[in-house]
C-alpha positions in Angstrom: -50.0 77.0 -53.3 -53.7 77.4 -54.2 -54.2 73.6 -53.5 -52.4 73.8 -50.2 -54.4 76.8 -49.1 -57.6 75.0 -50.0 -56.6 72.0 -47.9 -55.7 74.3 -44.9 -59.1 76.0 -45.1 -60.8 72.6 -45.3 -58.9 71.4 -42.3 -59.8 74.4 -40.2 -63.5 74.0 -41.2 -63.5 70.4 -40.1 -61.8 71.3 -36.8 -64.3 74.1 -36.2 -67.2 71.6 -36.7 -65.7 69.1 -34.1 -64.5 71.2 -31.1 -64.2 68.2 -28.8 -61.9 66.4 -31.2 -60.0 69.7 -31.8 -59.3 70.2 -28.1 -58.1 66.6 -27.7 -55.9 66.9 -30.7 -54.3 70.1 -29.6 -53.7 68.8 -26.1 -52.2 65.6 -27.4 -49.8 67.6 -29.7 -48.9 69.9 -26.8 -48.1 67.1 -24.5 -46.0 65.3 -27.1 -44.1 68.4 -28.1 -43.5 69.3 -24.4 -42.3 65.8 -23.5 -39.9 65.6 -26.5 -38.6 69.1 -25.7 -37.9 68.2 -22.1 -36.1 64.9 -23.1 -34.0 66.6 -25.7 -33.0 69.3 -23.2 -31.7 66.7 -20.8 -29.9 64.8 -23.6 -28.4 68.0 -24.9 -27.1 69.1 -21.5 -25.8 65.6 -20.4 -24.7 63.9 -23.6 -24.4 66.2 -26.6 -23.0 69.5 -25.2 -19.4 69.4 -24.0 -18.8 69.6 -20.3 -18.4 73.2 -19.2 -14.8 72.6 -18.0 -11.4 73.1 -19.6 -10.4 70.3 -22.0 -13.5 68.2 -21.2 -12.5 65.3 -23.4 -9.9 64.3 -20.8 -12.5 64.0 -18.0 -13.7 60.5 -17.1 -15.8 58.8 -14.5 -14.1 56.0 -12.5 -16.4 53.3 -11.1 -16.3 50.0 -9.3 -17.4 47.0 -11.4 -19.1 44.1 -9.6 -17.9 41.1 -11.6 -19.7 38.7 -9.3 -23.2 40.0 -10.1 -23.0 40.5 -13.9 -20.5 43.4 -14.2 -22.7 46.1 -12.7 -21.1 49.5 -12.4 -21.3 51.1 -8.9 -19.9 54.0 -7.0 -16.7 53.7 -5.1 -15.8 53.4 -1.5 -13.3 55.7 0.2 -10.6 52.9 0.7 -10.9 52.0 -3.0 -10.5 55.7 -4.0 -7.5 56.1 -1.8 -5.9 53.0 -3.4 -6.6 54.3 -6.9 -5.2 57.7 -6.0 -2.0 56.3 -4.5 -1.4 53.8 -7.3 -2.5 56.0 -10.1 -0.3 56.0 -13.2 -2.8 57.1 -16.0 -4.4 60.2 -14.6 -3.0 63.6 -14.0 -5.5 64.0 -11.2 -8.3 62.0 -9.5 -10.9 63.1 -7.1 -13.9 61.8 -5.1 -17.1 63.5 -4.1 -20.5 62.8 -2.6 -23.7 64.8 -2.2 -24.7 66.0 1.2 -27.2 68.3 2.8 -26.3 71.2 5.1 -28.1 73.6 7.4 -26.7 77.0 7.8 -27.4 78.9 11.0 -26.1 82.1 12.5 -27.5 84.1 9.6 -30.6 86.2 9.5 -32.6 83.2 8.3 -31.5 79.6 8.7 -31.7 77.6 5.5 -31.2 74.1 4.1 -28.4 73.9 1.5 -27.2 71.4 -1.0 -23.5 70.6 -1.1 -20.8 68.1 -1.7 -18.0 66.5 0.3 -15.0 66.4 -1.9 -11.4 65.3 -1.9 -8.7 68.0 -2.0 -8.1 67.6 -5.8 -11.7 68.0 -6.8 -11.5 71.5 -8.3 -8.1 71.1 -9.9 -9.3 67.9 -11.5 -12.1 69.8 -13.2 -9.6 72.5 -14.1 -11.4 75.4 -12.3 -10.1 78.0 -9.9 -12.0 80.1 -7.3 -13.0 83.7 -8.1 -11.5 84.7 -4.7 -9.6 82.7 -2.2 -8.0 79.4 -2.7 -8.7 75.7 -3.2 -8.6 73.0 -0.5 -5.3 71.7 0.8 -4.5 68.0 1.1 -4.2 68.2 4.9 -7.7 69.6 5.1 -9.1 66.1 4.3 -8.1 65.0 7.9 -10.4 65.2 10.9 -10.4 68.5 12.7 -10.2 70.6 9.5 -13.3 72.6 8.7 -12.9 74.5 5.4 -15.7 75.5 3.0 -15.8 76.9 -0.5 -19.0 78.8 -1.4 -20.8 79.0 -4.8 -21.1 82.4 -6.3 -24.9 82.3 -5.9 -24.7 81.5 -2.2 -22.1 84.2 -1.6 -24.4 86.8 -3.3 -27.7 85.7 -1.8 -26.6 85.0 1.8 -23.6 87.2 2.2 -24.4 90.0 -0.3 -21.1 89.5 -2.1 -19.1 90.7 0.8 -15.4 90.6 -0.3 -14.4 90.1 3.4 -16.0 86.7 3.4 -12.6 85.0 3.2 -11.5 83.5 6.6 -14.9 84.2 8.0 -16.5 81.5 10.2 -19.9 80.2 9.2 -22.0 77.5 11.0 -23.1 74.4 9.1 -24.9 71.7 11.0 -23.8 73.2 14.3 -20.1 73.1 13.3 -17.9 76.1 12.4 -16.3 76.2 9.0 -13.8 78.7 7.7 -14.6 80.1 4.2 -11.5 79.7 2.1 -12.8 80.5 -1.3 -15.7 81.5 -3.6 -16.3 79.9 -7.0 -16.9 82.0 -10.2 -20.5 82.6 -11.3 -20.3 80.3 -14.3 -19.2 77.2 -12.3 -22.0 74.7 -11.6 -21.6 71.2 -10.4 -23.2 68.7 -10.8 -24.4 69.8 -14.2 -27.3 67.3 -14.6 -28.9 68.0 -11.2 -29.5 71.1 -9.0 -25.9 72.4 -8.5 -24.2 72.4 -5.1 -24.3 75.6 -3.1 -21.1 74.8 -1.2 -18.3 72.3 -0.9 -16.4 71.0 2.1 -13.7 68.4 2.3 -14.1 64.8 3.2 -12.9 65.5 6.8 -16.3 64.9 8.4 -16.4 61.4 6.9 -13.0 60.6 8.5 -14.3 61.2 12.0 -15.9 58.8 14.6 -15.2 55.3 15.9 -15.8 53.7 12.5 -15.3 56.5 9.9 -16.7 56.1 6.4 -13.3 56.6 5.0 -12.3 53.2 6.4 -15.3 51.2 5.2 -14.4 49.5 2.0 -17.9 48.1 1.5 -19.6 51.5 1.7 -20.0 52.4 -2.0 -21.1 56.0 -1.6 -18.6 58.3 -3.4 -18.3 59.1 -7.1 -14.9 59.5 -8.6 -13.8 61.7 -11.5 -10.4 61.9 -13.1 -8.5 63.7 -15.7 -6.4 61.7 -18.2 -2.8 62.6 -18.6 
């Protein structure tokens, strides 16, 4: 211990005699430790820590593989997803989702929100249930159905946790949506990016002259499934 203490004192004396070198060394160590901590935090959240859903080992991602261009994995199109869902024999449930931005109006202060368009099986595939209300129904994927499920955070921040929020109409992007449920406070999705603040069905993508739900070449939805 005496030899170690002697080396430590010698090191501090050398650092004190070279303040420029000391500052550079400390900054270099700080940047290196900070970068490694940030990288490990991401790896821990995405790769090491189990997914925060029931029985996470049975959750899988389903992708399209481009065999013509070297087997590159891609997102899926709605028609592909519909085919997988109707012909599925290996999953207990399969669901599609895609990110989308929303603007909420008709509240004290309009705001831009992050959200997802999801198929009706989305929450049941993850194995989660709302804190209040219900999940989406299969028929609510069709045009003309406007249903929305709120995150717990949005419910608290924008609607002050009002228990009478169910069946209330809110305006998103100039369209009226009926609130059918609120998710519990510990539910966050996606887990590796800022979580969504609300979820609506894929009904908006089924509207128009050439709806996205009919375009097999539009690879814009991600698909998750739960193994039987």
